[in-house]
C-alpha positions in Angstrom: 100.5 33.9 51.2 98.4 30.8 50.8 96.4 29.8 53.9 96.7 26.1 53.0 100.5 26.5 52.9 100.4 27.9 56.5 98.2 25.2 57.8 99.8 22.4 55.9 103.5 22.6 55.1 104.8 21.1 51.8 106.2 18.0 53.4 102.8 16.8 54.6 101.2 13.9 52.7 98.3 14.5 50.4 96.1 12.2 52.5 96.7 14.5 55.5 95.9 17.6 53.4 92.6 16.0 52.2 91.7 15.2 55.8 92.3 18.8 57.0 90.3 20.1 54.1 87.5 17.7 54.9 87.4 18.7 58.6 87.4 22.4 57.7 84.6 21.8 55.1 82.6 19.9 57.7 83.1 22.7 60.3 81.9 25.3 57.8 78.9 23.2 56.9 78.1 22.8 60.6 78.2 26.5 61.1 75.9 27.1 58.2 73.4 24.5 59.4 73.4 26.0 62.9 72.8 29.5 61.4 69.9 28.1 59.3 68.3 26.4 62.3 68.6 29.6 64.4 66.8 31.6 61.7 64.1 28.9 61.3 63.6 28.9 65.1 63.2 32.7 65.1 60.7 32.5 62.2 58.7 29.8 63.9 58.6 31.8 67.1 57.2 34.8 65.2 54.6 32.7 63.5 53.5 31.3 66.9 53.1 34.8 68.2 50.9 35.7 65.2 48.8 32.6 65.7 48.2 33.5 69.4 47.3 37.1 68.3 44.9 35.8 65.7 43.3 33.4 68.2 42.8 36.2 70.7 41.3 38.5 68.1 39.0 35.7 67.0 37.8 35.1 70.6 37.2 38.8 71.0 35.1 39.0 67.8 33.1 35.9 68.8 32.3 37.5 72.2 31.2 40.7 70.4 29.0 38.7 68.0 27.4 36.8 70.9 26.8 40.1 72.8 25.2 41.8 69.8 23.1 38.8 69.0 21.7 38.5 72.5 17.9 39.2 73.0 18.5 42.0 75.4 20.8 43.8 72.9 18.3 43.4 70.1 15.5 44.7 72.4 17.6 47.7 73.4 18.4 48.5 69.7 14.7 48.3 68.9 13.8 50.7 71.6 16.6 53.1 70.4 15.1 53.0 67.0 11.6 53.8 68.4 10.2 50.5 67.3 7.0 49.3 69.1 6.0 45.7 69.6 3.3 44.3 67.4 0.2 43.2 69.2 -1.7 41.0 66.8 -1.7 40.8 63.0 -4.4 39.9 60.5 -3.5 38.9 57.0 -5.8 40.3 54.3 -6.0 38.5 51.0 -6.8 40.2 47.8 -8.2 38.4 44.8 -4.8 38.0 43.1 -3.4 35.7 45.8 -1.2 38.3 47.4 -1.4 38.7 51.2 -1.0 41.9 53.2 -0.5 42.2 56.9 -2.6 44.6 58.9 -2.3 45.5 62.6 
């Protein structure tokens, strides 16, 4: 059985048939657009979450860099490696123009 025959009997004018087909087509188009917008909104929400996560991780890494570059951290690492501070240095020069540091 033809759906168009159920909706529009034979005695209906062709103008009315065209109008019904146009309304149905517009309704289907509207549903497709709403579906597309819902999918796009969900994708945008996921991307915003990823951006927030990346910003948080970047901030955490910056804090770690600042902490590791601090003077107290570098001094502690030097002590852990059994390094000693240099008192004074003298530079010795050989005849070839190269310099050597001596404590």
